[in-house]
C-alpha positions as CSV (number, residue, x, y, z in Angstrom):
1,M,200.2,39.9,388.9
2,K,199.9,38.7,392.5
3,Q,197.5,35.9,393.3
4,G,195.7,37.5,396.3
5,K,193.1,40.2,396.4
6,I,194.5,43.7,396.7
7,R,192.5,46.8,397.6
8,Y,193.6,50.3,398.8
9,T,191.2,53.1,399.7
10,F,192.3,56.6,400.7
11,S,191.0,59.1,403.3
12,S,189.3,62.4,402.8
13,F,192.6,64.1,403.4
14,D,193.8,62.8,400.0
15,K,190.7,64.1,398.3
16,S,191.9,67.7,398.8
17,L,194.1,67.2,395.8
18,P,193.0,68.4,392.4
19,L,193.3,64.8,391.2
20,F,193.2,61.9,393.6
21,I,192.7,58.1,393.6
22,E,189.8,57.0,395.7
23,S,190.5,53.3,395.5
24,I,192.7,51.0,393.5
25,G,193.1,47.2,393.5
26,Y,193.4,43.8,391.9
27,N,190.7,41.2,392.1
28,P,191.7,37.6,391.2
29,Q,188.0,36.7,391.0
30,E,185.8,39.6,390.3
31,E,182.4,39.7,392.0
32,D,179.1,40.3,390.4
33,F,177.9,43.9,390.9
34,A,174.7,45.8,390.1
35,R,174.8,49.6,390.7
36,P,171.5,51.1,389.6
37,E,172.6,54.4,391.0
38,G,176.2,54.3,389.7
39,Y,179.4,55.1,391.6
40,P,180.2,58.6,392.9
41,Y,183.6,58.7,391.2
42,F,185.2,58.0,387.8
43,H,185.6,54.3,387.5
44,W,188.1,52.3,385.5
45,L,187.8,48.5,385.3
46,Q,189.8,46.2,383.1
47,T,190.2,42.5,382.5
48,V,193.6,40.8,383.2
49,K,192.5,37.2,382.8
50,G,189.2,35.5,381.8
51,E,186.3,37.6,380.8
52,G,183.2,39.3,382.1
53,T,180.1,41.1,380.8
54,F,179.7,44.8,381.6
55,S,176.4,46.6,381.0
56,F,175.8,50.4,380.9
57,S,173.5,52.8,378.9
58,G,171.4,49.8,377.7
59,E,174.4,48.0,376.1
60,R,176.4,44.9,377.0
61,H,180.1,44.7,376.4
62,L,182.4,41.7,376.8
63,L,185.5,42.5,378.7
64,T,188.3,40.2,377.6
65,P,192.0,40.6,378.5
66,G,193.3,44.0,377.4
67,R,189.8,45.6,377.4
68,G,188.6,48.1,380.0
69,I,185.6,50.4,380.7
70,L,185.8,54.1,381.8
71,L,182.6,55.3,383.5
72,T,181.7,58.8,384.6
73,P,180.3,59.3,388.1
74,F,176.8,58.1,388.9
75,T,176.4,56.0,385.7
76,P,174.1,53.1,386.3
77,H,175.9,49.8,385.5
78,S,176.3,46.1,386.3
79,Y,178.9,43.5,385.6
80,Y,179.4,39.7,386.1
81,S,181.7,37.0,385.2
82,T,181.1,34.9,382.1
83,H,184.1,32.7,382.8
84,T,185.2,30.4,385.7
85,E,188.0,33.0,386.4
86,W,187.7,36.7,385.9
87,S,190.7,38.7,387.2
88,T,190.5,42.5,387.1
89,L,192.3,45.7,387.9
90,Y,190.5,48.8,388.8
91,I,190.9,52.5,389.7
92,T,188.3,54.9,391.0
93,F,189.2,58.6,391.1
94,G,188.1,62.1,391.3
95,G,189.2,65.6,392.3
96,A,188.4,69.2,391.6
97,S,190.3,69.1,388.4
98,A,189.3,65.5,387.2
99,E,186.4,66.6,385.0
100,S,188.3,69.5,383.4
101,I,191.3,67.3,382.7
102,L,189.1,64.6,381.0
103,N,187.2,67.4,379.2
104,S,190.4,68.9,377.8
105,L,191.5,65.4,376.6
106,D,188.0,64.8,375.2
107,I,187.5,61.5,377.0
108,N,184.9,62.6,379.6
109,F,182.4,60.0,378.5
110,N,181.5,56.4,379.2
111,A,183.5,54.2,376.8
112,L,184.9,50.7,376.2
113,Y,188.7,50.7,375.5
114,S,191.1,48.2,374.1
115,E,194.7,48.6,375.0
116,S,197.5,49.2,372.6
117,K,200.5,47.0,372.2
118,D,202.7,50.1,372.7
119,L,201.8,50.4,376.4
120,P,199.4,47.9,378.1
121,F,197.0,49.5,380.6
122,S,197.6,46.7,383.1
123,K,201.3,47.5,383.4
124,Q,200.5,51.1,384.2
125,V,197.9,50.2,386.9
126,E,200.2,47.5,388.4
127,G,203.0,50.2,388.6
128,I,200.7,52.4,390.6
129,L,199.8,49.5,392.9
130,K,203.5,48.9,393.5
131,N,204.0,52.6,394.4
132,V,201.1,52.3,397.0
133,E,202.6,49.1,398.5
134,R,206.0,50.7,398.8
135,D,204.7,53.9,400.5
136,T,201.1,54.0,401.7
137,E,201.4,57.0,403.9
138,F,203.5,59.6,402.0
139,S,202.9,59.0,398.3
140,K,199.8,61.1,397.9
141,L,201.3,63.6,395.4
142,D,203.1,60.8,393.6
143,L,199.9,58.9,393.2
144,S,198.2,62.0,391.8
145,S,201.0,62.2,389.3
146,D,200.7,58.5,388.5
147,L,197.0,58.9,387.9
148,Y,197.5,61.8,385.6
149,S,200.0,59.7,383.6
150,F,197.4,56.9,383.4
151,I,194.8,59.3,382.0
152,I,197.2,60.7,379.4
153,M,198.1,57.2,378.4
154,L,194.4,56.3,378.0
155,K,194.0,59.2,375.6
156,K,197.2,58.6,373.7
157,Y,197.1,54.8,373.4
158,G,193.5,53.8,374.1
159,K,191.5,52.3,371.2
160,L,187.7,52.9,371.4
161,K,185.7,49.8,370.5
162,N,188.7,48.3,368.7
163,Q,189.0,51.2,366.3
164,Q,192.0,53.3,365.6
165,S,193.6,55.3,368.3
166,L,191.2,58.0,369.5
167,S,193.6,60.8,368.6
168,N,193.7,59.7,364.9
169,N,190.0,60.0,364.3
170,Y,189.4,62.8,366.7
171,D,191.7,65.2,364.8
172,K,189.3,65.1,361.9
173,I,186.3,66.2,363.9
174,R,188.0,68.3,366.5
175,P,186.6,71.6,365.0
176,V,183.0,70.5,365.3
177,V,183.5,69.0,368.8
178,E,185.1,72.2,370.1
179,W,182.3,74.2,368.5
180,L,179.6,72.1,370.1
181,E,181.3,72.6,373.5
182,H,180.5,76.3,373.2
183,V,177.1,76.2,371.4
184,Y,175.4,73.1,372.8
185,Q,172.5,75.2,374.2
186,E,171.5,76.5,370.8
187,N,169.1,74.8,368.3
188,I,171.6,72.7,366.4
189,G,170.9,69.8,363.9
190,L,173.0,67.4,361.9
191,N,173.2,69.8,358.9
192,E,174.6,72.6,361.0
193,M,177.2,70.2,362.4
194,A,178.2,68.9,359.0
195,K,178.6,72.4,357.7
196,K,180.9,73.3,360.6
197,A,182.9,70.1,359.9
198,N,183.0,70.9,356.2
199,M,181.8,67.4,355.3
200,S,178.6,65.6,354.3
201,P,176.1,64.6,357.1
202,Q,176.7,61.0,356.2
203,N,180.5,61.2,356.5
204,L,180.2,63.2,359.8
205,S,177.8,60.5,361.2
206,A,180.1,57.7,360.2
207,L,183.2,59.5,361.7
208,F,181.4,60.2,365.0
209,R,180.3,56.5,365.3
210,T,183.8,55.3,364.6
211,T,185.4,57.7,367.1
212,F,182.8,57.9,369.9
213,G,180.5,55.0,369.2
214,T,177.5,57.3,368.9
215,S,175.8,59.7,366.4
216,P,176.6,63.4,366.3
217,Y,173.1,64.2,367.8
218,S,173.6,61.8,370.6
219,F,177.0,63.3,371.3
220,L,175.3,66.7,371.5
221,I,172.6,65.4,373.9
222,N,175.4,63.9,376.1
223,L,177.1,67.3,376.2
224,R,173.8,68.9,377.4
225,I,173.3,66.2,380.0
226,R,176.9,66.7,381.2
227,E,176.2,70.4,381.7
228,A,172.9,69.6,383.4
229,K,174.7,67.4,385.9
230,K,177.1,70.3,386.7
231,K,174.2,72.7,387.2
232,L,172.2,70.2,389.3
233,V,175.0,69.9,391.9
234,S,176.5,73.4,391.8
235,N,173.2,75.2,392.6
236,S,170.6,73.3,394.5
237,E,168.2,76.2,394.2
238,Q,168.1,76.3,390.4
239,S,164.9,74.8,389.1
240,L,164.7,72.0,386.6
241,K,162.9,74.4,384.2
242,E,165.8,76.9,384.4
243,I,168.4,74.2,383.9
244,A,166.5,72.7,381.0
245,G,166.3,76.1,379.2
246,S,170.0,76.9,379.8
247,I,171.2,73.8,378.1
248,G,169.0,73.7,375.0
249,F,165.8,72.0,376.1
250,N,162.6,74.0,375.4
251,D,160.4,71.7,377.5
252,V,161.2,70.5,381.0
253,S,159.4,67.2,380.6
254,H,161.6,66.5,377.5
255,F,164.7,67.3,379.6
256,V,163.6,65.0,382.4
257,A,162.8,62.1,380.1
258,T,166.1,62.5,378.2
259,F,168.1,62.8,381.4
260,R,166.5,59.6,382.7
261,R,167.1,57.8,379.5
262,V,170.8,58.7,379.4
263,E,171.6,58.5,383.2
264,G,169.0,55.9,384.3
265,I,167.6,58.2,387.0
266,T,165.7,61.5,387.1
267,P,167.5,64.9,387.5
268,K,166.0,65.3,390.9
269,K,167.2,61.9,392.0
270,Y,170.7,62.6,390.7
271,R,170.8,65.9,392.7
272,N,169.7,64.1,395.8
273,L,172.2,61.3,395.4
274,Y,175.1,63.8,395.0
275,N,174.0,65.7,398.1
276,E,173.8,62.5,400.1
277,K,177.4,61.5,399.1
278,L,178.6,64.8,400.5
279,M,177.0,64.3,403.9
């Protein structure tokens, strides 16, 4: 990789695409960042050389070469170098279809990835950078295509928390995950999930932790919070009580407390932040 710092950002014209790159770059010496309100786009950051510590959702992760973090929009986080040199590659992206694409691939959640030997992530990102350098004015559709290929590669070859490829474990619990996508607002517990998956609660819990790094119930809560975020920004007139009831929370105070625990900010603050980014 080149020695100097590289950063490209793209105008609002590019953001009319269903899938767009907001920024992409290479940092030979990554800076320390603290974003208590998160970033307004999906954010991928990976280590090329050295190492750094990345914190989100109350957990710290060491980013060594070949490891990267995918964050959803507005996720509070921070990161800093733990080495004399910490070189990184990054992409921030969005688009009207970004969330639906990640949902369809079941990777629309915050996660730590390790790259596969079959196809290093860094080579893919470096390839996109080369395309930008070659044609910064007329490569918008090509960049959108490159970004889609990167997302597919992440699904196909990415390893979550050094476990097996996501697709290997995910196939075993696909039925229950797809079921939860449709019934998340109902009163569901671990026993109901295990019955749907046709396995014991213990086995289901172990498989969820191996695949997603979280329990089945936490996965369900994250689904509910994801839907809450959609509702918060799509209808500014809808009350928190109405949103809470529509996603499976019987009590608005429980919803607010859970949202704050997961996202680091209150639902009202999240709504205001989103609206401010559009102004």
